[in-house]
BAVEX-311787 format. One record per atom (N, C-alpha, C): residue number from 0; x, y, z. Coordinates in steps of 0.02 Angstrom, whole numbers, plus 50000, padded with zeros to 5 digits. Example, Ala and Ser with C-alpha at 12.3 -4.5 7.8 and 13.67 -1.06 7.14 Angstrom:
BEGIN
n,c1,c2,c3
0,50660,49716,50390
0,50615,49775,50390
0,50660,49835,50390
1,50642,49888,50354
1,50684,49947,50357
1,50645,50002,50394
//
This chain:
BEGIN
n,c1,c2,c3
0,49596,48602,50265
0,49616,48668,50243
0,49685,48685,50272
1,49727,48716,50232
1,49794,48735,50254
1,49790,48795,50301
2,49824,48792,50358
2,49822,48849,50404
2,49854,48911,50373
3,49826,48969,50388
3,49854,49032,50364
3,49916,49047,50407
4,49973,49065,50376
4,50035,49075,50414
4,50034,49134,50462
5,49987,49180,50455
5,49982,49236,50501
5,49920,49231,50546
6,49865,49212,50519
6,49803,49211,50558
6,49795,49150,50601
7,49826,49094,50583
7,49815,49032,50619
7,49873,49009,50662
8,49924,49052,50671
8,49982,49033,50711
8,49966,49045,50785
9,49988,48999,50828
9,49973,49004,50899
9,50024,49047,50936
10,50088,49041,50919
10,50140,49078,50955
10,50203,49079,50913
11,50240,49134,50917
11,50305,49138,50883
11,50356,49165,50934
12,50417,49142,50927
12,50470,49164,50974
12,50494,49234,50956
13,50505,49247,50892
13,50529,49313,50869
13,50490,49330,50805
14,50458,49387,50807
14,50414,49405,50752
14,50449,49409,50685
15,50502,49449,50680
15,50534,49458,50614
15,50562,49393,50588
16,50594,49354,50630
16,50620,49289,50608
16,50564,49244,50581
17,50508,49243,50617
17,50452,49202,50594
17,50426,49227,50527
18,50417,49293,50521
18,50392,49321,50459
18,50435,49301,50399
19,50501,49299,50410
19,50547,49281,50356
19,50540,49207,50337
20,50515,49165,50381
20,50505,49095,50365
20,50440,49083,50326
21,50392,49130,50331
21,50328,49120,50297
21,50319,49164,50235
22,50366,49210,50224
22,50361,49254,50167
22,50420,49300,50161
23,50412,49351,50120
23,50464,49401,50108
23,50447,49464,50147
24,50493,49485,50191
24,50484,49549,50225
24,50510,49602,50176
25,50463,49637,50143
25,50483,49685,50092
25,50489,49756,50119
26,50469,49767,50181
26,50476,49833,50212
26,50479,49823,50288
27,50522,49860,50321
27,50526,49859,50394
27,50530,49932,50418
28,50490,49948,50468
28,50490,50014,50499
28,50512,50004,50571
29,50576,50012,50584
29,50603,49995,50650
29,50610,50054,50698
30,50628,50112,50674
30,50643,50169,50717
30,50583,50217,50720
31,50532,50197,50756
31,50471,50236,50761
31,50464,50266,50831
32,50439,50326,50836
32,50428,50359,50900
32,50379,50320,50944
33,50335,50281,50913
33,50284,50244,50949
33,50313,50187,50991
34,50374,50165,50975
34,50401,50107,51009
34,50380,50042,50976
35,50348,50047,50919
35,50326,49988,50882
35,50373,49975,50823
36,50375,49913,50801
36,50410,49894,50740
36,50356,49865,50694
37,50357,49886,50631
37,50308,49863,50583
37,50342,49833,50522
38,50307,49787,50490
38,50335,49751,50433
38,50283,49747,50377
39,50306,49751,50316
39,50266,49732,50258
39,50290,49663,50239
40,50244,49615,50234
40,50261,49546,50220
40,50221,49520,50160
41,50255,49490,50113
41,50223,49458,50056
41,50226,49383,50067
42,50168,49352,50072
42,50165,49280,50083
42,50176,49243,50017
43,50185,49177,50021
43,50198,49137,49962
43,50143,49142,49909
44,50080,49153,49931
44,50025,49157,49884
44,50017,49227,49854
45,50063,49273,49872
45,50061,49341,49846
45,50025,49391,49890
46,49989,49367,49940
46,49955,49413,49986
46,50006,49455,50023
47,49991,49519,50030
47,50036,49564,50067
47,50001,49586,50131
48,50039,49585,50186
48,50012,49601,50252
48,50056,49652,50286
49,50025,49691,50330
49,50059,49739,50373
49,50056,49711,50443
50,50114,49700,50474
50,50118,49671,50541
50,50152,49722,50587
51,50121,49736,50644
51,50148,49786,50690
51,50152,49756,50759
52,50211,49764,50791
52,50220,49738,50859
52,50248,49791,50905
53,50230,49787,50968
53,50255,49833,51019
53,50321,49809,51045
54,50367,49857,51059
54,50432,49839,51088
54,50441,49870,51157
55,50391,49909,51179
55,50393,49939,51246
55,50324,49933,51277
56,50320,49944,51343
56,50255,49943,51376
56,50208,49997,51350
57,50235,50057,51338
57,50194,50112,51312
57,50168,50095,51242
58,50210,50064,51202
58,50188,50044,51135
58,50134,49991,51139
59,50140,49945,51187
59,50089,49893,51195
59,50023,49924,51215
60,50025,49975,51258
60,49965,50010,51278
60,49931,50042,51216
61,49972,50072,51173
61,49946,50102,51112
61,49914,50049,51066
62,49946,49992,51059
62,49918,49938,51018
62,49853,49912,51048
63,49850,49908,51114
63,49788,49885,51146
63,49731,49933,51131
64,49745,49999,51132
64,49693,50048,51114
64,49671,50039,51042
65,49720,50028,50998
65,49704,50017,50927
65,49661,49954,50918
66,49677,49903,50956
66,49639,49841,50952
66,49567,49853,50972
67,49556,49891,51025
67,49488,49907,51047
67,49451,49947,50994
68,49485,49994,50963
68,49454,50034,50910
68,49434,49989,50852
69,49479,49946,50829
69,49464,49904,50772
69,49409,49853,50786
70,49404,49831,50848
70,49349,49787,50866
70,49283,49825,50861
71,49283,49886,50886
71,49222,49927,50884
71,49203,49945,50813
72,49253,49957,50771
72,49240,49977,50702
72,49231,49917,50656
73,49239,49858,50682
73,49234,49796,50643
73,49281,49796,50583
74,49340,49821,50595
74,49392,49826,50544
74,49425,49758,50538
75,49443,49737,50476
75,49475,49672,50467
75,49547,49675,50493
76,49561,49641,50547
76,49629,49636,50573
76,49634,49573,50614
77,49694,49552,50629
77,49705,49492,50667
77,49761,49503,50717
78,49770,49454,50761
78,49820,49459,50813
78,49858,49393,50817
79,49924,49397,50821
79,49966,49338,50827
79,50000,49340,50895
80,49993,49289,50937
80,50030,49289,51000
80,50105,49290,50987
81,50141,49327,51028
81,50213,49333,51021
81,50244,49304,51084
82,50304,49326,51101
82,50337,49302,51161
82,50295,49321,51222
83,50294,49279,51274
83,50256,49295,51334
83,50275,49364,51360
84,50224,49403,51378
84,50235,49469,51406
84,50243,49524,51355
85,50248,49507,51291
85,50257,49559,51240
85,50193,49575,51203
86,50138,49544,51221
86,50076,49560,51186
86,50071,49526,51119
87,50029,49553,51076
87,50015,49522,51013
87,50024,49572,50956
88,50065,49555,50907
88,50071,49598,50848
88,50005,49603,50812
89,49991,49660,50783
89,49931,49670,50742
89,49950,49657,50670
90,49903,49628,50632
90,49914,49615,50561
90,49855,49640,50522
91,49869,49673,50467
91,49817,49698,50422
91,49835,49678,50351
92,49785,49665,50309
92,49801,49659,50238
92,49833,49724,50214
93,49886,49719,50176
93,49925,49778,50156
93,49883,49830,50121
94,49835,49810,50080
94,49794,49859,50043
94,49754,49902,50090
95,49733,49877,50148
95,49696,49918,50196
95,49741,49973,50224
96,49804,49958,50235
96,49851,50008,50260
96,49861,50062,50207
97,49870,50042,50144
97,49880,50091,50091
97,49818,50134,50080
98,49758,50104,50083
98,49697,50142,50076
98,49690,50194,50132
99,49706,50174,50193
99,49701,50220,50250
99,49751,50277,50242
100,49811,50262,50220
100,49862,50314,50210
100,49840,50363,50157
101,49810,50338,50103
101,49787,50382,50050
101,49729,50426,50075
102,49685,50398,50116
102,49630,50437,50144
102,49657,50494,50188
103,49708,50479,50228
103,49737,50530,50272
103,49771,50585,50231
104,49800,50565,50174
104,49835,50613,50132
104,49787,50653,50087
105,49723,50633,50088
105,49674,50668,50048
105,49673,50647,49975
106,49700,50588,49960
106,49701,50563,49890
106,49639,50521,49876
//
């Protein structure tokens, strides 16, 4: 079986550079109050994913809380190791992000 470019990767040096090698980064959210950077990525097979990484210690703490929540809620998500000391970016199938946004907006 062919490894999944997001779920089966062991480590990446730079998240955005890696994402551009495995697909198209069609959206980037860089200037967020949370200290995180997020990307919308379309893989070669057409799958779209939301990838979020922490760029500060406070942002990493926030992602760790989110990870604990998603484990408890059994939400479909994955984690990709990044540079040592920077924690692990979170990845979600893009449709889950859109569904959650619509739920919050009351649609």
